[in-house]
MARSE-479705 format. One record per atom (N, C-alpha, C): residue number from 1; residue in one letter; atom name; z, x, y. Coordinates in nm, 4 decimals. Example, Ala and Ser with C-alpha at 12.3 -4.5 7.8 and 13.67 -1.06 7.14 Angstrom:
num residu atome w u v
1 a N 0.7800 1.3190 -0.5690
1 a CA 0.7800 1.2300 -0.4500
1 a C 0.7800 1.3200 -0.3300
2 s N 0.7080 1.2850 -0.2250
2 s CA 0.7140 1.3670 -0.1060
2 s C 0.7870 1.2900 0.0030
//
This chain:
num residu atome w u v
1 m N -1.2571 -0.5665 0.6482
1 m CA -1.3342 -0.6316 0.5439
1 m C -1.4247 -0.7372 0.6073
2 n N -1.5515 -0.7184 0.5902
2 n CA -1.6440 -0.8147 0.6480
2 n C -1.7446 -0.8669 0.5461
3 g N -1.7249 -0.8342 0.4199
3 g CA -1.8146 -0.8845 0.3165
3 g C -1.9401 -0.8031 0.2963
4 t N -1.9529 -0.6933 0.3685
4 t CA -2.0718 -0.6099 0.3515
4 t C -2.0397 -0.4788 0.2792
5 e N -1.9163 -0.4670 0.2318
5 e CA -1.8769 -0.3453 0.1610
5 e C -1.9621 -0.3297 0.0355
6 p N -1.9996 -0.2054 0.0020
6 p CA -2.0831 -0.1866 -0.1169
6 p C -2.0064 -0.2074 -0.2468
7 f N -2.0758 -0.2593 -0.3451
7 f CA -2.0236 -0.2719 -0.4806
7 f C -2.1121 -0.1860 -0.5690
8 n N -2.0558 -0.0777 -0.6182
8 n CA -2.1316 0.0143 -0.7017
8 n C -2.1041 -0.0197 -0.8476
9 v N -2.2038 -0.0663 -0.9186
9 v CA -2.1858 -0.1062 -1.0581
9 v C -2.1831 0.0141 -1.1530
10 d N -2.2115 0.1320 -1.1028
10 d CA -2.2166 0.2506 -1.1879
10 d C -2.0767 0.3087 -1.2068
11 w N -2.0114 0.2719 -1.3156
11 w CA -1.8777 0.3209 -1.3458
11 w C -1.8784 0.4702 -1.3780
12 r N -1.9965 0.5254 -1.3988
12 r CA -2.0054 0.6669 -1.4363
12 r C -1.9605 0.7612 -1.3248
13 v N -1.9425 0.7103 -1.2042
13 v CA -1.8908 0.7967 -1.0968
13 v C -1.7542 0.8531 -1.1348
14 m N -1.6829 0.7815 -1.2220
14 m CA -1.5514 0.8279 -1.2651
14 m C -1.5610 0.9522 -1.3541
15 n N -1.6771 0.9755 -1.4135
15 n CA -1.6933 1.0915 -1.5020
15 n C -1.6712 1.2241 -1.4292
16 a N -1.6891 1.2251 -1.2982
16 a CA -1.6692 1.3490 -1.2222
16 a C -1.5249 1.3980 -1.2316
17 a N -1.4312 1.3103 -1.2644
17 a CA -1.2897 1.3480 -1.2757
17 a C -1.2499 1.3808 -1.4189
18 w N -1.3450 1.3843 -1.5097
18 w CA -1.3116 1.3962 -1.6516
18 w C -1.3066 1.5401 -1.7005
19 p N -1.1885 1.5848 -1.7436
19 p CA -1.1772 1.7069 -1.8232
19 p C -1.1179 1.6666 -1.9597
20 p N -1.1219 1.7543 -2.0566
20 p CA -1.0543 1.7225 -2.1830
20 p C -0.9040 1.7006 -2.1590
21 q N -0.8472 1.6108 -2.2331
21 q CA -0.7042 1.5822 -2.2196
21 q C -0.6342 1.6150 -2.3504
22 h N -0.5100 1.6611 -2.3352
22 h CA -0.4348 1.7021 -2.4530
22 h C -0.3020 1.6293 -2.4658
23 s N -0.2811 1.5322 -2.3778
23 s CA -0.1581 1.4528 -2.3852
23 s C -0.1821 1.3185 -2.3177
24 e N -0.0907 1.2268 -2.3408
24 e CA -0.1012 1.0962 -2.2738
24 e C -0.0882 1.1128 -2.1236
25 a N -0.0013 1.2009 -2.0802
25 a CA 0.0172 1.2235 -1.9363
25 a C -0.1124 1.2736 -1.8718
26 e N -0.1816 1.3645 -1.9390
26 e CA -0.3089 1.4135 -1.8853
26 e C -0.4134 1.3018 -1.8834
27 a N -0.4123 1.2169 -1.9841
27 a CA -0.5073 1.1048 -1.9876
27 a C -0.4815 1.0091 -1.8709
28 v N -0.3560 0.9859 -1.8393
28 v CA -0.3219 0.8995 -1.7255
28 v C -0.3699 0.9637 -1.5957
29 e N -0.3494 1.0939 -1.5807
29 e CA -0.3961 1.1644 -1.4607
29 e C -0.5474 1.1527 -1.4452
30 v N -0.6193 1.1688 -1.5551
30 v CA -0.7655 1.1582 -1.5507
30 v C -0.8065 1.0161 -1.5130
31 a N -0.7401 0.9173 -1.5710
31 a CA -0.7736 0.7780 -1.5393
31 a C -0.7499 0.7488 -1.3919
32 l N -0.6383 0.7930 -1.3391
32 l CA -0.6084 0.7678 -1.1971
32 l C -0.7077 0.8399 -1.1059
33 a N -0.7425 0.9614 -1.1415
33 a CA -0.8416 1.0347 -1.0616
33 a C -0.9774 0.9646 -1.0665
34 g N -1.0156 0.9143 -1.1837
34 g CA -1.1417 0.8410 -1.1967
34 g C -1.1420 0.7137 -1.1156
35 l N -1.0295 0.6417 -1.1164
35 l CA -1.0212 0.5181 -1.0380
35 l C -1.0332 0.5456 -0.8887
36 k N -0.9752 0.6562 -0.8418
36 k CA -0.9897 0.6911 -0.6995
36 k C -1.1371 0.7122 -0.6641
37 l N -1.2096 0.7804 -0.7536
37 l CA -1.3526 0.8011 -0.7290
37 l C -1.4285 0.6688 -0.7297
38 q N -1.3945 0.5822 -0.8248
38 q CA -1.4619 0.4528 -0.8322
38 q C -1.4309 0.3674 -0.7091
39 h N -1.3074 0.3671 -0.6646
39 h CA -1.2713 0.2887 -0.5459
39 h C -1.3433 0.3401 -0.4218
40 a N -1.3586 0.4716 -0.4118
40 a CA -1.4304 0.5281 -0.2971
40 a C -1.5784 0.4908 -0.3018
41 a N -1.6351 0.4882 -0.4212
41 a CA -1.7778 0.4566 -0.4358
41 a C -1.8052 0.3073 -0.4284
42 s N -1.7030 0.2252 -0.4534
42 s CA -1.7234 0.0808 -0.4615
42 s C -1.6069 0.0046 -0.3975
43 p N -1.5956 0.0085 -0.2646
43 p CA -1.4828 -0.0593 -0.1999
43 p C -1.4800 -0.2099 -0.2251
44 r N -1.5951 -0.2698 -0.2449
44 r CA -1.5967 -0.4150 -0.2686
44 r C -1.5292 -0.4511 -0.4010
45 m N -1.5358 -0.3619 -0.4990
45 m CA -1.4705 -0.3881 -0.6268
45 m C -1.3200 -0.4055 -0.6052
46 t N -1.2629 -0.3176 -0.5251
46 t CA -1.1198 -0.3260 -0.4960
46 t C -1.0874 -0.4568 -0.4253
47 i N -1.1685 -0.4941 -0.3297
47 i CA -1.1457 -0.6189 -0.2565
47 i C -1.1500 -0.7380 -0.3513
48 e N -1.2507 -0.7421 -0.4394
48 e CA -1.2621 -0.8539 -0.5329
48 e C -1.1443 -0.8566 -0.6301
49 k N -1.1010 -0.7415 -0.6766
49 k CA -0.9881 -0.7373 -0.7698
49 k C -0.8571 -0.7759 -0.7020
50 d N -0.8449 -0.7450 -0.5733
50 d CA -0.7203 -0.7733 -0.5012
50 d C -0.7104 -0.9170 -0.4513
51 y N -0.8224 -0.9796 -0.4174
51 y CA -0.8150 -1.1074 -0.3480
51 y C -0.8717 -1.2284 -0.4216
52 l N -0.9488 -1.2100 -0.5258
52 l CA -1.0096 -1.3253 -0.5929
52 l C -0.9353 -1.3783 -0.7153
53 p N -0.8825 -1.2951 -0.8023
53 p CA -0.8321 -1.3495 -0.9295
53 p C -0.7232 -1.4546 -0.9163
54 e N -0.6194 -1.4290 -0.8396
54 e CA -0.5059 -1.5208 -0.8370
54 e C -0.5425 -1.6603 -0.7870
55 p N -0.6074 -1.6745 -0.6709
55 p CA -0.6401 -1.8108 -0.6282
55 p C -0.7403 -1.8799 -0.7206
56 c N -0.8358 -1.8036 -0.7731
56 c CA -0.9374 -1.8643 -0.8606
56 c C -0.8757 -1.9139 -0.9906
57 f N -0.7944 -1.8304 -1.0532
57 f CA -0.7312 -1.8731 -1.1773
57 f C -0.6260 -1.9804 -1.1526
58 a N -0.5552 -1.9738 -1.0401
58 a CA -0.4562 -2.0765 -1.0093
58 a C -0.5225 -2.2133 -0.9948
59 a N -0.6364 -2.2174 -0.9278
59 a CA -0.7072 -2.3454 -0.9122
59 a C -0.7437 -2.4034 -1.0483
60 w N -0.7922 -2.3195 -1.1363
60 w CA -0.8307 -2.3663 -1.2696
60 w C -0.7091 -2.4124 -1.3490
61 v N -0.6014 -2.3340 -1.3450
61 v CA -0.4810 -2.3683 -1.4211
61 v C -0.4268 -2.5040 -1.3776
62 v N -0.4281 -2.5303 -1.2488
62 v CA -0.3794 -2.6606 -1.2015
62 v C -0.4641 -2.7737 -1.2588
63 t N -0.5942 -2.7524 -1.2700
63 t CA -0.6802 -2.8589 -1.3247
63 t C -0.6558 -2.8837 -1.4725
64 l N -0.5900 -2.7917 -1.5396
64 l CA -0.5594 -2.8086 -1.6821
64 l C -0.4376 -2.8969 -1.7058
65 c N -0.3641 -2.9277 -1.6010
65 c CA -0.2453 -3.0119 -1.6136
65 c C -0.2864 -3.1512 -1.6632
66 p N -0.2165 -3.2059 -1.7619
66 p CA -0.2535 -3.3388 -1.8137
66 p C -0.2158 -3.4539 -1.7196
67 d N -0.1355 -3.4254 -1.6174
67 d CA -0.0942 -3.5288 -1.5213
67 d C -0.2015 -3.5421 -1.4132
68 r N -0.2866 -3.6431 -1.4286
68 r CA -0.3995 -3.6622 -1.3368
68 r C -0.3540 -3.6733 -1.1917
69 e N -0.2460 -3.7448 -1.1685
69 e CA -0.1975 -3.7638 -1.0306
69 e C -0.1554 -3.6302 -0.9683
70 f N -0.0943 -3.5450 -1.0482
70 f CA -0.0558 -3.4138 -0.9971
70 f C -0.1793 -3.3337 -0.9590
71 v N -0.2779 -3.3338 -1.0454
71 v CA -0.4013 -3.2598 -1.0172
71 v C -0.4662 -3.3155 -0.8908
72 m N -0.4745 -3.4468 -0.8815
72 m CA -0.5392 -3.5078 -0.7646
72 m C -0.4615 -3.4795 -0.6360
73 s N -0.3290 -3.4682 -0.6459
73 s CA -0.2506 -3.4377 -0.5262
73 s C -0.2782 -3.2952 -0.4773
74 n N -0.3293 -3.2120 -0.5651
74 n CA -0.3642 -3.0747 -0.5291
74 n C -0.5137 -3.0544 -0.5084
75 r N -0.5857 -3.1625 -0.5106
75 r CA -0.7311 -3.1557 -0.4976
75 r C -0.7780 -3.0795 -0.3729
76 p N -0.7185 -3.1038 -0.2549
76 p CA -0.7663 -3.0289 -0.1366
76 p C -0.7536 -2.8769 -0.1534
77 a N -0.6450 -2.8318 -0.2114
77 a CA -0.6259 -2.6874 -0.2304
77 a C -0.7249 -2.6334 -0.3330
78 i N -0.7483 -2.7091 -0.4391
78 i CA -0.8432 -2.6675 -0.5427
78 i C -0.9836 -2.6594 -0.4840
79 e N -1.0221 -2.7618 -0.4103
79 e CA -1.1551 -2.7625 -0.3491
79 e C -1.1707 -2.6518 -0.2450
80 k N -1.0621 -2.6174 -0.1775
80 k CA -1.0686 -2.5081 -0.0798
80 k C -1.1018 -2.3769 -0.1504
81 v N -1.0408 -2.3525 -0.2657
81 v CA -1.0720 -2.2312 -0.3411
81 v C -1.2162 -2.2353 -0.3892
82 i N -1.2577 -2.3496 -0.4424
82 i CA -1.3928 -2.3627 -0.4967
82 i C -1.4980 -2.3348 -0.3902
83 t N -1.4735 -2.3760 -0.2684
83 t CA -1.5738 -2.3629 -0.1620
83 t C -1.5520 -2.2431 -0.0693
84 h N -1.4395 -2.1773 -0.0797
84 h CA -1.4062 -2.0700 0.0147
84 h C -1.4933 -1.9452 -0.0018
85 y N -1.5173 -1.9053 -0.1249
85 y CA -1.5880 -1.7799 -0.1506
85 y C -1.7378 -1.8036 -0.1670
86 d N -1.8152 -1.7044 -0.1277
86 d CA -1.9598 -1.7077 -0.1504
86 d C -1.9852 -1.6386 -0.2836
87 f N -1.9884 -1.7164 -0.3910
87 f CA -1.9977 -1.6596 -0.5247
87 f C -2.1340 -1.5978 -0.5552
88 s N -2.2306 -1.6200 -0.4691
88 s CA -2.3584 -1.5510 -0.4890
88 s C -2.3444 -1.4028 -0.4549
89 r N -2.2338 -1.3664 -0.3901
89 r CA -2.2098 -1.2276 -0.3514
89 r C -2.0929 -1.1653 -0.4270
90 v N -2.0449 -1.2334 -0.5308
90 v CA -1.9328 -1.1831 -0.6098
90 v C -1.9883 -1.1152 -0.7344
91 y N -1.9396 -0.9969 -0.7623
91 y CA -1.9891 -0.9196 -0.8762
91 y C -1.9027 -0.9358 -1.0003
92 l N -1.7731 -0.9527 -0.9829
92 l CA -1.6835 -0.9656 -1.0975
92 l C -1.6841 -1.1098 -1.1474
93 s N -1.6186 -1.1352 -1.2559
93 s CA -1.6286 -1.2655 -1.3239
93 s C -1.5372 -1.3730 -1.2661
94 q N -1.4996 -1.3627 -1.1409
94 q CA -1.4078 -1.4622 -1.0839
94 q C -1.4708 -1.6000 -1.0693
95 f N -1.6017 -1.6081 -1.0813
95 f CA -1.6659 -1.7387 -1.0762
95 f C -1.6323 -1.8211 -1.1999
96 f N -1.5950 -1.7559 -1.3098
96 f CA -1.5663 -1.8284 -1.4343
96 f C -1.4543 -1.9312 -1.4171
97 p N -1.3355 -1.8939 -1.3670
97 p CA -1.2317 -1.9960 -1.3517
97 p C -1.2671 -2.0998 -1.2457
98 v N -1.3429 -2.0597 -1.1442
98 v CA -1.3806 -2.1553 -1.0396
98 v C -1.4790 -2.2579 -1.0948
99 e N -1.5751 -2.2121 -1.1726
99 e CA -1.6679 -2.3071 -1.2343
99 e C -1.5935 -2.4003 -1.3291
100 s N -1.5001 -2.3455 -1.4043
100 s CA -1.4207 -2.4286 -1.4952
100 s C -1.3391 -2.5326 -1.4172
101 a N -1.2801 -2.4928 -1.3058
101 a CA -1.2053 -2.5875 -1.2226
101 a C -1.2983 -2.6952 -1.1676
102 w N -1.4176 -2.6547 -1.1252
102 w CA -1.5145 -2.7512 -1.0714
102 w C -1.5485 -2.8575 -1.1755
103 w N -1.5763 -2.8134 -1.2992
103 w CA -1.6094 -2.9096 -1.4048
103 w C -1.4909 -3.0007 -1.4347
104 r N -1.3715 -2.9463 -1.4375
104 r CA -1.2532 -3.0302 -1.4648
104 r C -1.2348 -3.1336 -1.3530
105 m N -1.2580 -3.0935 -1.2279
105 m CA -1.2441 -3.1887 -1.1165
105 m C -1.3483 -3.2991 -1.1275
106 r N -1.4675 -3.2662 -1.1716
106 r CA -1.5714 -3.3692 -1.1900
106 r C -1.5282 -3.4729 -1.2939
107 l N -1.4605 -3.4280 -1.3973
107 l CA -1.4139 -3.5198 -1.5010
107 l C -1.3057 -3.6152 -1.4509
108 l N -1.2361 -3.5770 -1.3472
108 l CA -1.1256 -3.6596 -1.2950
108 l C -1.1704 -3.7636 -1.1953
109 k N -1.2941 -3.7559 -1.1517
109 k CA -1.3435 -3.8524 -1.0501
109 k C -1.3463 -3.9929 -1.1051
//
């Protein structure tokens, strides 16, 4: 992973795996086959889904704590998450919790 993996926004690549389904089990098979096609066409999507949500949302959740001292004691970790990723190159909505954490930290200054 070097940050240059392609992100294909065209979810329609999954349509290549679509046949009519007649049961829930067949629908699950079609969904899994479609996801394999999407992951092959868009490796960056998998990377973003695997590595961004937990730290980004965790940073925001910590800033929601009403105990200011607790939040401030975790400030270095929160700021590390806020500054670690290049959000100009992120396609999924993981910037939302990071922006929210940033605004909450500004209020605590």
